[in-house]
DRENVEXMAR-8730 format. One line per field, with one value per residue: chain; residue in three letters; x, y, z of N, C-alpha, C, O in turn. Coordinates in Angstrom, 3 decimals, m for minus. Each point is the difference from the previous one (the first is absolute). Layout:
<recs>
mivex	c(A:...);
gumar	c(ALA:...);
n.px	c(X:...);
n.py	c(Y:...);
n.pz	c(Z:...);
ca.px	c(X:...);
ca.py	c(Y:...);
ca.pz	c(Z:...);
c.px	c(X:...);
c.py	c(Y:...);
c.pz	c(Z:...);
o.px	c(X:...);
o.py	c(Y:...);
o.pz	c(Z:...);
</recs>
This chain:
<recs>
mivex	c(A:A:A:A:A:A:A:A:A:A:A:A:A:A:A:A:A:A:A:A:A:A:A:A:A:A:A:A:A:A:A:A:A:A:A:A:A:A:A:A:A:A:A:A:A:A:A:A:A:A:A:A:A:A:A:A:A:A:A:A:A:A:A:A:A:A:A:A:A:A:A:A:A:A:A:A:A:A:A:A:A:A:A:A:A:A:A:A:A:A:A:A:A:A:A:A:A:A:A:A:A:A:A:A:A:A:A:A:A:A:A:A:A:A:A:A:A:A:A:A:A:A:A:A:A:A:A:A:A:A:A:A:A:A:A:A:A:A:A:A:A:A:A:A:A:A:A:A:A:A:A:A:A:A:A:A:A:A:A:A:A:A:A:A:A:A:A:A:A:A:A:A:A:A:A:A:A:A:A:A:A:A:A:A:A:A:A:A:A:A:A:A:A:A:A:A:A:A:A:A:A:A);
gumar	c(MET:THR:LEU:LYS:HIS:SER:GLN:PRO:LEU:PHE:ARG:THR:LEU:ALA:PRO:ALA:GLY:TYR:TYR:VAL:ALA:LEU:ARG:VAL:GLY:PHE:SER:PHE:PRO:ASP:GLU:GLU:VAL:ASN:CYS:LEU:ASN:GLN:ASP:TRP:VAL:ASP:VAL:TYR:THR:GLN:ARG:GLY:LEU:PHE:VAL:HIS:ASP:PRO:THR:MET:ARG:TRP:ILE:TYR:SER:ASN:GLN:GLY:ALA:ILE:ARG:TRP:ARG:ASP:ILE:THR:LEU:PRO:ASP:PRO:ALA:GLY:VAL:LEU:ALA:LEU:ALA:ARG:GLN:LEU:ASP:LEU:GLY:TYR:GLY:ALA:THR:ILE:SER:VAL:SER:GLU:GLY:ALA:ASP:ARG:GLY:ARG:ARG:SER:TYR:GLY:MET:LEU:PHE:ARG:LYS:ASP:ARG:GLU:LEU:GLU:ASP:SER:GLU:LEU:ASP:GLN:ALA:PHE:GLN:ALA:LEU:LYS:ARG:LEU:HIS:SER:ARG:ALA:GLN:GLY:GLY:PRO:SER:LEU:THR:ASP:ALA:GLU:ALA:GLU:ALA:ILE:ARG:MET:ARG:ALA:ASP:GLY:LEU:LEU:LEU:LYS:GLN:ILE:ALA:ALA:GLU:LEU:ALA:ILE:SER:GLU:SER:ALA:VAL:LYS:ALA:ARG:ILE:SER:SER:ALA:CYS:ARG:LYS:LEU:GLY:ALA:ARG:ASN:ALA:ILE:GLU:LEU:LEU:ALA:ILE:ALA:SER:SER:ARG:ARG:LEU:ILE);
n.px	c(m3.934:0.834:m0.941:m1.971:m1.903:m0.905:m0.631:m1.031:m2.037:m1.634:m1.147:m1.820:m2.076:m1.443:1.420:m0.203:m1.364:m1.432:m0.306:m1.563:m0.069:m1.354:0.508:1.952:m0.754:m1.908:m0.427:m1.882:1.790:m0.162:1.956:0.596:1.908:0.480:0.447:m0.742:1.488:0.211:1.803:m0.119:m0.850:1.491:1.302:m0.828:m0.242:1.349:0.283:m1.427:0.388:m1.796:m0.310:1.368:m1.457:2.172:0.953:0.329:2.129:1.803:0.458:0.831:2.076:0.182:0.419:m0.326:1.594:0.827:1.202:1.017:0.762:m2.170:m0.251:m1.750:m1.750:m1.353:2.604:m1.632:m1.951:1.051:m1.666:0.309:0.590:m1.732:m1.763:0.826:m0.339:m2.132:1.826:m0.192:1.573:m0.592:0.192:m1.533:0.153:m1.442:m0.367:m1.591:m0.549:m1.289:m0.289:m1.849:0.667:m0.756:m1.815:m0.817:0.801:0.833:0.849:1.544:0.289:0.902:m0.158:1.976:0.414:m1.655:m2.228:0.242:m1.559:m0.127:1.084:1.108:2.037:1.204:0.829:1.801:1.581:1.453:0.606:2.090:1.926:0.619:1.533:2.010:1.670:1.004:1.785:1.575:0.661:0.486:2.246:0.619:m0.940:m0.947:m0.142:m1.818:m0.938:1.190:m0.870:m1.809:0.182:0.961:m1.016:m0.481:0.671:0.455:m2.105:1.134:m1.095:m1.335:1.494:0.380:1.623:2.381:1.105:0.678:1.797:1.621:m0.254:1.818:0.938:m0.116:m1.417:m2.003:m0.836:m0.588:m1.747:m1.272:m0.570:m1.387:m2.242:m1.351:m0.807:m1.814:m1.854:m0.242:m0.465:m2.128:1.629:m0.715:m1.037:1.008:0.516:m1.776:0.131:1.396:m0.321:m1.274:0.690:1.005:m1.065:0.106:0.844:0.941);
n.py	c(m4.072:m1.765:0.289:m0.828:0.509:1.182:m1.980:m1.775:1.138:m0.424:m2.236:0.012:0.818:m0.971:m0.309:2.221:0.120:m1.419:1.942:m1.208:2.264:m1.737:2.186:1.097:m1.442:m0.122:m2.069:m0.353:m1.494:0.973:1.254:m1.954:1.192:m2.164:1.321:0.879:1.188:m2.091:m0.535:m0.460:m1.853:m1.869:0.079:m1.001:m2.351:m1.739:m0.014:m1.673:m1.865:m1.547:0.052:m1.852:m1.547:m0.059:m2.061:m0.982:0.641:m1.341:m2.068:0.669:m0.260:m2.529:1.374:m2.125:1.130:m1.429:1.317:m1.667:m0.471:m0.658:m1.767:1.256:m1.320:0.939:m0.425:0.481:m0.929:1.719:1.145:2.073:1.876:0.726:1.456:1.891:1.463:0.733:0.877:2.009:m1.251:m1.934:1.993:m1.480:1.987:m1.133:1.405:m1.435:1.716:m2.021:1.607:m1.357:m2.147:1.802:m0.073:m0.674:m1.464:0.294:m2.186:0.630:m1.906:1.284:m2.164:1.163:m1.959:m0.385:0.470:1.753:0.638:m1.832:1.449:m1.051:0.419:1.862:0.076:m1.539:0.733:2.011:0.260:m0.737:1.538:0.007:m1.169:m0.345:1.105:m0.366:m1.176:1.234:1.326:m0.210:m0.760:m1.637:0.196:1.324:m1.988:1.484:m1.480:0.527:1.733:m0.537:m0.973:1.538:1.240:m1.523:m0.388:1.939:m0.130:m1.370:1.241:m1.337:m1.884:m0.825:1.136:m0.636:m1.912:m0.347:0.550:m1.849:m1.431:m0.602:m0.976:m2.050:m1.476:0.787:m0.356:m2.272:m0.591:0.496:m1.402:m1.462:0.316:m0.086:m1.867:m1.050:0.517:m1.281:m1.685:0.076:m0.052:1.945:m1.620:m1.811:m1.738:m1.629:m1.137:m1.732:m1.929:m1.810:m1.469:m1.634:m1.834:m0.377:m1.837:0.392);
n.pz	c(m12.981:0.171:2.066:0.288:m1.109:1.532:0.789:m0.684:0.215:1.483:0.084:m1.212:0.550:1.290:m1.576:0.104:m1.801:1.158:m0.286:0.326:m0.086:0.536:m0.744:m0.182:1.464:0.915:m0.637:m0.668:m0.498:m1.835:m0.728:0.267:m0.437:1.490:m1.521:2.325:m0.897:0.296:m1.454:m2.089:m0.906:0.245:m1.834:m2.079:m0.086:m0.070:m2.103:m0.740:m1.389:0.689:2.186:m0.015:m0.215:m0.341:0.372:2.258:0.422:m0.764:1.641:1.997:m1.154:m0.282:m1.784:0.268:m1.265:1.796:m1.469:0.545:m2.230:m0.706:1.322:m0.146:m0.192:1.412:0.494:1.249:m0.763:m1.295:m0.009:m0.448:1.149:0.783:m0.669:0.371:1.417:0.151:m0.835:1.118:m0.720:m0.519:1.202:0.332:m0.580:1.026:m1.548:0.950:m1.518:m0.289:m1.646:m0.350:m0.517:0.042:0.771:m2.143:1.125:m2.128:0.902:m1.558:1.031:m1.454:0.332:0.081:m1.195:m1.558:0.566:m1.243:1.731:m1.503:m1.336:m1.722:0.995:m0.324:m2.345:m0.516:0.962:m0.566:m1.755:0.512:0.454:m1.937:m0.991:0.726:m0.585:m2.007:m0.217:0.626:m1.787:m2.091:m0.499:1.255:m2.284:1.443:0.055:m0.977:m1.718:m1.605:m1.028:m1.277:m1.934:m1.682:m1.236:m1.179:m2.040:m1.508:m0.941:m1.301:m1.596:1.109:m0.226:2.125:1.291:m0.411:0.157:2.057:1.241:m0.761:1.505:1.366:m2.021:1.048:m1.270:0.671:2.126:0.485:m0.952:1.633:1.642:m1.293:m0.434:2.135:0.853:m0.884:0.486:1.625:m1.501:0.314:1.258:0.798:0.982:1.186:m1.286:m0.127:1.864:0.584:m1.646:0.505:1.670:m0.152:m1.136:2.068:m0.171:2.273);
ca.px	c(1.480:m0.169:1.315:0.679:0.403:1.081:1.001:1.215:0.776:0.766:1.323:1.098:0.289:0.650:0.551:0.484:m0.982:m0.950:m1.196:m1.154:m1.024:m1.032:m1.158:0.034:m1.008:0.280:1.232:0.110:m0.650:m1.471:0.736:1.267:0.959:1.188:0.970:1.328:0.989:m0.140:0.804:m0.488:m1.376:0.163:1.076:m1.036:m1.267:0.562:0.426:m1.202:0.343:m1.124:m0.413:1.291:0.451:m0.235:m0.644:m1.349:m0.642:m0.304:m1.138:m1.089:0.048:0.205:m0.543:1.154:1.039:1.295:1.254:0.394:1.271:m0.413:m0.391:0.843:m0.603:1.112:m0.196:0.554:0.185:0.750:m0.689:0.755:1.395:m0.260:m0.328:1.421:0.694:m0.508:0.208:m1.257:0.771:m0.745:m1.348:m0.828:m1.587:m1.144:m1.371:m1.166:m1.185:m0.908:m1.614:m0.896:0.292:1.518:0.304:0.710:1.256:0.822:1.395:0.829:1.645:0.765:1.442:0.938:1.534:1.294:m0.218:m0.991:m0.874:m0.077:m1.047:m1.384:m0.468:m0.539:m1.260:m0.603:m0.166:m1.027:m1.082:m0.732:m0.659:m1.281:m1.117:m0.475:m1.018:m1.357:m0.874:m0.188:m0.793:m1.023:m0.269:m1.139:m1.250:m0.815:m1.471:m0.508:m0.252:1.096:0.424:m1.088:0.486:1.219:m0.375:m0.930:1.060:0.837:m0.611:0.018:m0.907:0.295:m0.669:m1.424:m0.446:m0.253:m1.170:m1.289:m0.034:m0.323:m1.008:0.499:0.571:1.085:1.099:m0.061:0.833:1.510:0.283:0.280:1.180:1.037:m0.026:0.845:1.142:0.805:0.378:0.828:1.138:m0.048:0.019:m0.790:m0.864:0.704:0.942:m0.911:m0.567:0.970:m0.094:m1.431:m0.124:1.165:m0.531:m1.274:m0.911:m0.822);
ca.py	c(m0.664:0.030:0.138:m1.493:m0.359:1.105:m0.228:m0.358:1.380:0.443:m0.812:0.409:1.397:m0.114:m1.445:0.185:0.035:1.152:0.119:0.347:0.081:0.975:0.617:0.310:0.879:0.425:m0.633:m1.523:m0.171:m1.179:m1.219:0.265:m1.136:0.358:m0.885:0.850:m0.514:0.051:0.696:1.400:0.037:m0.145:1.187:1.032:m0.022:0.122:1.604:0.926:1.080:0.348:1.256:0.920:m0.284:0.887:m0.725:0.025:1.381:0.299:m0.408:0.579:1.379:0.081:m1.117:m0.313:m0.900:0.484:m0.711:0.266:0.944:1.143:0.346:1.052:m0.060:m0.273:m1.191:0.272:m1.378:m0.492:m1.184:m0.459:m0.610:m1.510:m0.920:m0.229:m0.836:m1.357:m0.224:0.424:1.031:0.811:m0.044:0.942:m0.243:0.295:0.593:0.200:0.332:0.810:m0.374:0.559:m0.317:0.582:m0.129:m1.237:0.048:m1.155:0.203:m0.918:0.148:m0.850:m0.157:m0.767:m0.170:0.187:1.188:0.804:m0.607:1.055:0.717:m0.555:m1.062:0.781:0.368:m1.094:m0.368:0.981:m0.475:m1.102:0.301:0.914:m1.215:m0.587:1.131:0.361:m1.188:m0.079:1.094:m0.213:m1.522:m1.007:0.361:m0.844:0.230:0.054:m1.128:m0.515:0.973:m0.152:m1.316:0.056:1.164:m0.729:m1.079:0.780:0.386:m1.084:m1.172:m1.264:m0.034:m0.449:1.091:1.009:m0.569:0.210:1.449:0.643:m1.094:m0.881:m1.173:0.239:m0.155:1.246:0.544:m0.459:0.166:1.541:0.216:m0.543:0.871:1.168:m0.522:m0.077:1.544:0.622:m0.508:m0.309:m1.459:m0.207:0.899:0.973:0.687:0.674:1.186:0.977:0.851:0.769:1.331:1.044:0.634:0.711:m0.997:m0.501);
ca.pz	c(0.784:1.554:0.276:m0.141:m1.366:m0.271:0.919:m0.723:m0.639:1.076:0.427:m1.218:m0.021:1.282:0.422:1.175:0.808:m0.372:0.850:m0.739:0.709:m0.983:0.638:1.428:0.383:1.387:0.553:m0.433:m1.230:m0.217:m0.243:m0.059:m0.143:0.365:m0.307:0.276:0.815:1.264:0.879:m0.177:0.754:1.315:0.581:m0.034:1.006:1.309:0.096:m0.325:m0.810:m0.801:0.196:m0.679:m1.313:m0.871:m1.182:m0.250:0.010:m1.364:m0.653:0.464:m0.616:m1.343:m0.845:m0.919:0.473:0.261:0.602:1.169:m0.097:m0.359:0.978:0.591:1.401:1.126:0.126:1.181:0.391:m0.839:m0.605:m1.322:0.217:0.846:m0.880:m1.191:0.858:0.023:m1.548:m0.545:m0.272:m1.128:0.442:m0.731:0.464:m0.834:0.811:m0.777:0.892:m0.974:m0.023:0.742:1.504:m0.103:1.461:0.327:m0.931:m0.055:m0.045:0.016:0.292:m0.928:0.127:m0.736:0.521:m1.009:m1.110:0.066:m1.061:m0.922:m0.356:m0.399:1.019:0.834:m0.372:m0.072:1.443:0.214:m0.712:0.772:1.386:m0.474:m0.509:1.451:1.083:m0.520:0.073:1.206:0.101:m0.621:0.756:m0.714:0.650:0.662:m0.041:1.276:1.107:0.495:0.832:1.054:1.060:0.846:1.030:0.723:0.670:0.675:1.333:0.831:m0.280:m0.344:m1.437:0.136:0.655:m1.268:m0.728:0.570:m0.331:m1.432:m0.279:m1.180:0.711:0.566:m1.181:m0.805:0.971:m0.490:m1.494:m0.155:0.667:m0.959:m1.314:0.576:0.307:m1.225:m0.438:0.672:0.355:1.486:0.328:1.062:0.513:0.720:m0.669:m0.574:0.752:m0.031:m0.904:m0.332:0.791:m0.215:m1.107:0.075:m0.762:0.700);
c.px	c(m0.383:1.540:0.753:0.593:1.167:1.339:1.120:0.577:0.737:1.187:1.101:0.791:0.947:0.441:0.740:m1.269:m1.167:m0.997:m1.186:m1.427:m1.136:m1.035:0.058:m0.724:0.728:1.301:0.006:m0.173:m1.109:0.957:1.381:0.774:1.128:1.271:1.405:1.119:m0.452:0.749:m0.612:m1.108:0.231:0.476:m0.976:m0.884:0.763:0.605:m1.090:0.567:m0.918:0.077:1.199:0.247:m0.436:m0.875:m1.496:m0.691:m0.077:m1.233:m1.172:m0.297:0.079:m0.903:0.923:0.988:1.235:0.877:0.323:1.084:m0.430:m0.983:0.800:m0.545:1.218:m0.499:0.999:0.373:0.569:m0.664:0.411:1.218:m0.209:m0.258:1.194:0.741:m0.517:m0.312:m1.152:0.460:m1.059:m1.422:m1.154:m1.461:m1.076:m1.276:m0.957:m1.113:m0.721:m1.627:m0.583:0.532:1.430:0.500:0.940:1.516:0.457:1.196:0.841:1.465:0.624:1.741:0.631:1.301:0.919:0.099:m1.036:m1.052:m0.237:m1.394:m0.998:m0.415:m0.785:m1.564:m0.885:m0.398:m1.365:m1.227:m0.656:m0.732:m1.352:m0.983:m0.478:m0.678:m1.293:m0.914:m0.440:m1.010:m1.324:m0.636:m1.073:m1.397:m0.635:m1.475:m0.652:m0.066:1.307:0.615:m0.877:0.512:1.025:m0.457:m0.934:1.177:0.783:m0.913:0.045:m0.981:0.541:m0.558:m1.587:m0.994:m0.334:m1.064:m1.443:m0.394:m0.413:m0.855:0.728:0.402:1.492:1.263:m0.017:0.930:1.503:0.324:0.068:1.303:1.375:0.444:0.933:1.596:1.070:0.043:0.784:1.244:0.166:0.008:m0.863:m1.164:0.597:0.838:m0.851:m0.532:1.044:0.460:m0.861:m0.023:1.318:m0.140:m1.292:m1.184:m1.206:m0.197);
c.py	c(0.072:0.096:m1.301:0.038:1.024:m0.205:m0.236:1.192:0.681:m0.487:0.180:1.344:0.139:m1.192:0.099:0.054:1.433:0.229:0.729:0.040:0.764:0.385:0.128:1.147:0.723:m0.525:m1.236:m0.071:m0.882:m1.333:0.383:m1.215:0.689:m0.979:0.645:m1.001:m0.158:0.890:1.697:0.162:0.189:1.502:1.104:0.180:0.437:1.596:0.888:0.982:0.603:1.588:0.823:m0.280:1.174:m0.423:0.184:1.689:0.312:m0.597:0.695:1.530:0.037:m1.361:m0.495:m1.005:0.946:m1.053:0.299:0.881:1.337:0.700:1.270:0.404:m0.010:m1.379:0.105:m1.307:m0.909:m1.422:m0.402:m0.595:m1.502:m0.915:m0.521:m0.960:m1.423:m0.463:0.257:1.434:0.858:m0.250:0.932:0.210:0.495:0.373:0.554:0.481:0.953:m0.652:0.461:m0.049:0.744:m0.296:m1.210:0.052:m1.463:0.529:m0.905:0.375:m1.213:0.161:m0.707:0.209:0.389:1.370:0.626:m0.423:1.253:0.841:m0.880:m1.336:0.788:0.206:m1.208:m0.124:0.931:m0.565:m1.291:0.142:1.228:m0.878:m0.597:1.089:0.316:m1.271:m0.417:1.053:m0.509:m1.511:m0.625:0.373:m1.284:0.312:0.112:m0.868:m0.419:0.921:m0.110:m1.104:0.117:0.912:m0.887:m1.001:0.894:0.332:m1.222:m1.017:m1.143:m0.034:m0.496:1.250:0.783:m0.558:0.129:1.622:0.395:m0.786:m0.384:m1.269:0.550:m0.171:0.997:1.026:m0.199:0.591:1.392:0.259:m0.640:0.772:1.420:m0.368:0.094:1.311:0.786:m0.760:m0.574:m1.499:m0.703:1.296:1.356:1.055:1.038:1.237:1.053:0.849:0.951:1.410:0.793:0.670:0.799:m0.333:m0.320:1.218);
c.pz	c(1.643:0.645:0.028:m1.197:m0.255:0.669:m1.328:m0.673:0.949:0.140:m1.170:0.079:1.232:0.767:1.382:1.246:m0.368:0.935:m0.674:0.970:m0.732:0.699:1.279:0.427:1.491:0.347:m0.669:m1.304:m0.327:m0.491:m0.022:m0.433:0.403:m0.449:m0.009:1.030:1.424:0.977:m0.163:0.821:1.351:0.434:m0.132:0.938:1.213:0.297:m0.108:m1.042:m0.955:0.117:m0.327:m1.167:m1.206:m1.321:0.436:0.158:m1.266:m0.791:0.455:m0.436:m1.471:m0.560:m1.083:0.355:m0.038:0.574:1.553:0.248:m0.305:1.123:0.664:1.316:1.060:0.644:1.392:0.587:m0.810:m0.619:m1.553:0.229:0.834:m1.291:m0.826:1.182:m0.181:m1.321:m0.638:m0.909:m1.264:0.031:m0.784:0.634:m1.064:0.891:m0.892:1.028:m0.967:0.074:1.036:1.522:0.116:1.558:0.110:m0.993:m0.157:m0.128:0.073:0.101:m0.744:0.215:m0.835:0.761:m1.044:m0.556:0.393:m0.975:m1.274:m0.054:m0.319:0.996:1.131:m0.417:0.101:1.439:0.198:m0.886:0.417:1.159:m0.316:m0.354:1.315:0.664:m0.672:0.000:1.633:0.732:m0.471:0.836:m0.816:1.027:0.761:m0.423:1.151:0.628:0.473:1.088:1.303:0.795:0.530:1.077:1.086:0.808:0.934:1.355:0.693:m0.300:m0.728:m1.540:0.000:0.209:m1.344:m1.067:0.532:m0.355:m1.330:m0.548:m1.423:0.771:0.491:m0.964:m0.713:0.546:m0.290:m1.289:m0.078:0.806:m0.532:m0.916:0.343:0.245:m1.454:m0.532:0.826:0.440:1.307:0.155:0.924:0.421:0.824:m0.772:m1.014:0.599:0.071:m1.035:m0.440:1.092:m0.431:m1.224:0.147:m0.750:0.725:1.303);
o.px	c(m0.582:0.998:1.222:1.209:0.868:0.858:0.917:1.170:1.091:1.033:1.218:1.205:1.094:m0.526:0.401:0.207:0.267:m0.285:0.411:m0.488:0.186:m0.703:m0.901:0.071:1.195:0.801:1.152:m0.931:m0.357:m0.499:0.255:m0.571:0.336:0.209:0.842:m0.398:m0.325:m0.475:m0.132:m0.078:m0.565:m0.435:m0.069:m0.301:m0.347:0.053:0.163:0.055:0.355:0.186:m0.125:0.901:m1.142:m0.731:m0.793:m1.197:m0.886:m0.645:m0.959:m0.982:m0.040:m0.447:0.578:m0.298:0.136:m0.194:m0.457:0.145:0.794:m0.274:1.178:0.636:1.101:m1.167:1.203:1.066:m0.193:0.652:m0.007:0.264:0.850:0.677:0.017:0.435:0.798:m1.042:m0.451:m0.619:m0.018:m0.626:0.350:m0.593:0.342:m0.261:0.293:m0.190:0.259:m0.398:0.562:m0.102:0.964:1.222:0.730:0.047:m0.200:0.221:m0.294:0.426:m0.214:0.623:m0.622:0.297:1.152:1.059:m0.664:0.232:m0.025:m1.011:m1.028:m1.045:m0.896:m0.933:m1.191:m1.125:m1.104:m0.876:m1.217:m1.061:m0.730:m1.170:m1.216:m1.095:m0.997:m1.221:m0.942:m0.640:m0.843:m1.125:m0.671:m0.079:0.230:m0.415:0.431:0.376:m0.066:0.660:0.498:0.111:0.186:0.375:m0.073:0.061:0.175:0.647:m0.594:0.073:0.878:m0.831:m0.749:m1.126:m1.057:m0.904:m0.910:m0.968:m0.807:m0.311:m0.526:m0.238:0.545:1.081:0.983:0.776:0.811:1.087:0.718:0.816:1.115:1.192:0.851:0.926:1.127:1.085:0.473:0.730:1.133:m0.884:m0.021:0.134:m0.218:0.068:0.450:m0.266:m0.210:0.340:0.213:m0.314:m0.113:0.415:m0.541:m0.887:m0.995:m0.795);
o.py	c(0.994:m0.098:m0.085:m0.228:m0.210:0.876:0.812:m0.007:0.497:0.668:0.056:0.133:0.540:m0.309:m1.046:m0.037:1.037:m1.034:1.049:m1.059:1.095:m0.775:m0.461:1.115:0.294:0.803:m0.429:0.662:m0.851:m1.118:1.195:m1.091:1.123:m1.031:m0.081:m0.888:1.080:0.565:0.752:0.946:0.943:0.524:0.906:1.098:1.047:0.511:1.184:1.213:0.931:0.620:1.217:0.668:0.400:0.763:0.508:0.250:0.794:0.525:m0.004:0.665:1.088:m0.987:0.893:m0.947:0.959:m0.909:1.094:0.589:0.924:1.181:m0.157:0.827:m0.460:m0.387:m0.212:m0.122:m1.201:m1.028:m1.185:m1.124:m0.880:m1.005:m1.132:m1.102:m0.927:m0.636:m0.806:1.062:1.225:m0.937:1.089:m0.945:0.757:m0.558:0.880:m0.574:1.179:m0.904:0.857:0.939:m0.766:m0.066:m0.194:0.810:m0.766:1.134:m0.853:1.061:m1.127:1.058:m0.944:0.904:0.344:0.381:m0.590:m0.440:1.211:m0.366:0.073:m0.641:m0.585:0.047:0.147:m0.494:m0.453:m0.391:m0.174:m0.540:0.365:0.193:m0.071:m0.139:0.300:0.106:m0.762:m0.207:m0.115:m0.166:0.544:0.043:m1.131:1.147:m0.567:0.102:m0.493:m0.484:0.207:0.037:m0.608:m0.311:0.553:m0.139:m0.442:0.202:0.100:m1.058:0.178:0.778:0.190:m0.013:0.536:0.697:0.223:0.307:0.888:0.382:0.123:m0.111:1.066:0.561:0.156:0.596:0.873:0.577:0.400:0.792:0.385:0.210:0.524:0.746:0.491:0.277:1.023:0.465:m0.278:m0.591:m1.231:1.176:1.192:1.189:1.099:1.011:1.190:1.167:1.148:1.130:1.224:1.156:0.492:0.832:m0.327:m0.200);
o.pz	c(0.434:m0.714:m0.128:m0.044:m0.847:m0.106:m0.125:m0.385:m0.282:0.033:0.167:m0.214:m0.161:1.069:0.511:1.213:m0.607:0.604:m0.496:0.395:m0.530:0.650:0.702:m0.516:0.020:0.477:0.059:m0.459:0.814:0.130:m0.150:0.021:m0.373:0.639:m0.894:0.754:0.493:0.985:0.966:0.784:0.553:1.026:0.830:0.468:0.546:1.118:0.294:0.196:m0.722:m1.047:m0.133:m0.508:m0.225:m0.632:m0.792:m0.143:m0.314:m0.907:m0.772:0.328:m0.573:0.583:m0.619:0.728:m0.759:0.807:0.330:1.071:0.181:m0.213:0.321:0.655:m0.303:0.070:m0.152:0.604:0.184:m0.187:m0.336:m0.427:m0.141:m0.215:m0.482:m0.335:m0.145:m0.161:m0.814:0.062:m0.116:m0.496:m0.455:0.521:m0.909:1.066:m0.809:1.073:m0.240:0.735:0.681:0.789:0.018:0.126:0.971:m0.925:0.943:m0.425:0.837:m0.457:0.447:m0.087:m0.488:0.781:0.266:m0.499:0.852:m1.126:0.223:0.600:0.674:m0.102:0.608:0.801:0.273:0.071:0.303:0.772:m0.070:0.312:0.921:0.331:0.175:0.546:0.655:0.107:0.218:1.031:0.890:0.470:m0.877:1.227:m0.427:m0.170:1.004:1.168:1.126:0.919:1.107:1.226:1.054:1.131:1.098:1.221:1.135:1.027:1.074:0.625:m0.845:m0.468:m0.958:m0.498:m0.331:m0.460:m0.799:m0.697:m0.271:m1.128:m1.106:1.202:m0.288:0.173:m0.723:m0.746:m0.311:m0.043:m0.917:m0.471:0.353:m0.225:m0.719:m0.315:m0.057:m0.512:m0.495:0.876:0.391:m0.621:0.007:m0.338:m0.216:0.312:m0.327:m0.650:m0.232:0.192:m0.389:m0.373:m0.065:m0.077:m0.991:m0.194:m0.648:0.918);
</recs>
């Protein structure tokens, strides 16, 4: 399951909006999808609420799923009340950090307007996030030849220079890069280099 393919599930569980970030390292996720209410995003950003958000503190201290009503951490900036004012009255958070690369964390925020998420729905969301986190952690494996071509491209070499250096045809270089694009879900060579770098594949 990919993040793209998991979106119908999250859309069903959280019709008022959701945000999912996979394998957040120092500051940025490897992948993310933001289907949150734009008013919430604007206010959250303008007021710099990330550093005051009790749900984010919960995420980085826990693994599992929790309804926002059950979060007991201090909320001096009134983040939870603000969400209710913006018609995001029923929020939940999911968080995963496991495996060999424990320095990275995947998390999600889910919202409904009509009711709290049920235990079974929270479990569905958490299990989906675990699969996404594990899949991203292992990731699709590149061959040594594909990784070498990407590294040389990242070093600024042109396709014909890579071909000359490796003593192969230019079309063989293109094939290696195209294969890597398919495996990593990149739409072009620039996106390929960004994804491969963020996942520490090169």
